[in-house]
N, C-alpha and C positions, 0 to 999 in steps of 0.2 A: 281723355281728350275728345274722342268722338262723342261721348255722352254729353260733355260740357258744350261743345259746338252745336250739337243738336238742340239742346235746351235754349241756347241763345237764338238760333235760327227760328225756333218755334215761337219764342217770345217776340222776335221782330215781326214775324208774319201775323201773329195775333194782334200786335199793336197796330200794324198797318191796316189790317182788316177792321179793327175796332174804329180806327180813325176814319176810314172810308165809310163804314156803316153809319157812324155818327154824322158825318158830313152829308151822306145820302139821305139819311132820315131827316136831317134838319132842312135840307133843301126841298125834300119831298113834302114834308109837313107844312112847310112855309107857303108852298103853293105860289100864289100870285105875288106874295110879298117878297119871296126870294128873287123872283124875276125882276121885280122892281128894284130890289136892293142891288142885284148884279149890275143893273144899269148904272147905279151910283158908284160901285166899287170898281177899281181898276184891276183888271185881270192880271196884269203883269205884277202888280204889287202883291197880289195874293200868292202868285207862284213864288215870288222871292221870299215872302214870309214862310211859305210852306217849305221852301228849300232850306231856309235857315233852321227851321225846326227839325227838318230831316238831318241836317248837318250836326245839330246838337245831339239829336238822337244817335246818330252814327258814332259820334265821339264818345257818347256814353256807353254804347255797345262795345266799342274798342277798349275803352277803359275797363269795362267789366271783363272782357276777354283777357286783357293783360293781367288783371287782378286774379282771375281764375287760373291762368297759366302759372303765375307766381305762386298762388296757393297750392296748385298741383305739384310744382317743382319742390316747394318747401315740404309738402306732404311726402313726396317720394324720398327726399333727402332724410326726412325724419324716419320713414320706414326703413331706409337703407341703414341709417345709424342704429335703429333699434335692432335690425337684423344682425349687424356687426356686434352689438352688445350681447345679443342672445347667443351668437356663435362663441364669443369669448366666455360667456358664462357657462355654455355647454362644455367647452374645453376645460375650463376650470373645474367644473363638476366632475369630469372624467379624471382629471389629475387628482382631485381630492379623493375620489373613489379608489383610485390606484394607491394613493398614499395611505388611505385608511386600511386597504387590504394588506399592504406591506406592514403597516403598524400592527395589524392583527396577527400576521404570521410571525413577526418579531416577538410579539408578546407571548405567543404560544411557545416559540422556541425558548425564550427566557424562562417561561414557566417550567418547561421540561428540564432545562438546565438546573433550575432551582430544585426540582424534585430529585434529579440525579445527585446534586451536591448534598442534599439532605440525606439521601441513602448512603452516600460515601461517608458522610459525617457519622451516621449511625454505625456503619461498619467499623470506622476508626475507633469510635468509643467502645465498641464491643471488643475489638482487638486490644485496646488499651486496658480494659478490665481483665482480659485473659493473659496479658503479657507477663505479669509477675510470676504466676505459677509456671508458665512455659519457660521463662528465663531461668528459674531455679532448676527446672528439669534439664535445660540445655547445659547449665553450669555443671550439674552432676554428670551429665553425659560426657562433657569435655574433660572433666576430671578423670573419669573412668578411662577415656581414650588416652589421656596422657599417661596414666598408670600402665595401660597396656603397651604403650609405646616404649616406656622405660623397660618393661619386662622383655619386650621383643628385642630391644637393643642389647640387653644383657644376654639374651639367648643367642643373638647373632655374634656377639663378642665371644661367647663360649664356643659357638660353632666354629668360628674362624680359628680360635685357639686350638680346638681339637683337630681341625684339618691341618693346621700348621705343624702340630705335633706329629700327626701321622705321616705327613710328607717328610718331615725331618728324620723320623725313624726309618722311613723307607729309603731315604738317601744313604743313611748310615749302613743299613743292611746291604744295599746294592753295591756299595763300595767293596765289601767283602766278596760278593759274587763276581765282581769285575776282575778281581785278582785271580780267583781260583777256577772259575767256570767259563771264562771267555765271554763275559756279559758286558754289554754296553747299554746305557739307558739315556734318554733325552727327555727333559721336562719341557713340554710345550707351553705356549702362552695361555692356553685355556685350562691349565692344571692337569693336562693329560700326561701320563708317563708312558714312554715307549721303550720296551725292553727288546734287545736284540742279542741272540745267542749265536756263538760260533763254537767250533770244536765239538759239534754234535756228530757229524759224520767223519769217521776216521780217515776215509779215503779223500774227503774234501773238507778240511778243517775250516776253510774260510766261508763255507756256505752258511747263509744267514737264515735264522728262524726268529720270528718276532711276534710280539703282541703288545697292545696298549690298553691301559685301564685309566679310569678317572673316578672321582667321588661325586655322587649326585647330591641333590639338596637334602636328602635324608642321611647323608654321611655313609652311603653304601657304595661299595666298589662295583663298577660296571665294566664289563669287557667291551672295549670299543672296536678292536680289530685283532685278527689272529691269522698269520700267514707262515706257513700253510695252515689250513684249518685242521683242528684235531677234535676228537670226540671227548666227552666228559667234562667240558668246561663249565657247564651249569652247576654240576656237583662241586667242582673245585671252588667256584665263586661263592656258593652257599657256605662252604666251610670257611672260606676267607672272611666273609662278613660275620660269621658266628664267632670265630676265634680271634679275628683281627691280626692273624699271623701272616704277614705278607711274605716273609722269608719262606715259609712252608709252601705258599702258593707259587712263588717263583720256582722253587725246586720241583714241585709237581708239574708245572708247565714244561720245564726243561725235560723232565722224564717223559712227558707225553710226546714232545718233539723227538726224543731219542727213539721211542717205540715206533713212531710213525716212520722215521728214517730207516730203522732196521727192517720194518715190514716192506719198505719200498726197494731195498737193495736186492740184487739178484743173488741166488744162493751161491756160496763159495764151493768150488770143485774140490773133491777130496784128493789127497796126495797119491792114492792108489789108482786113480783113473788115468 
């Protein structure tokens, strides 16, 4: 605006000065003829004519100023519009760059997934080629395990039969001892047998001596408890497991209790004392 106004003012001054110079030169060069002419011309008319020209000139200047202002405003609006367009284009460029970067990342991820799927497919095909031999080996192993299971079941059945037989024989033998040796026995829930003797001590026939035994997983007799404790039970157990003669073991244990009781009794005074 300042630049445009300055140009208009300069143009106005130069035009005024040019008009004055032309007028001055004309009147000066005319000399005497100008003076003679001024006598004939009405000064007021000249001033009016000059005022009309000045008014025309002023109108022209104002119109130029208006046109320049309109042109300036249109130029600023155009610049503002161009700046808005540039801003939108810049934002769109950023969005496109971000979108392109995301597409690049997605493509890289998809490429890695394709590579992984390819590797998995290769492994699957390798396993597929190895499956028939392994399947045959697994079938053979399963068949072997089934055979072992059948054998194990037979062994367990035989084991239970042997155990039942031994327990039955034990029960039969003990019935005889109950009648003649004051023996009582109780079969516990865990297949333990508890033997209780009386009539060991003549002075106290109701005093109890007891022990309990059971069969372990190897079908061997094991002494679980002995009250009161007596010596030599390890040897007696060894003989029992060797001979499987439970009656002999019960008799030997009763004899051990009798020896222990006799050793614990005070000596009997002689009739001469």
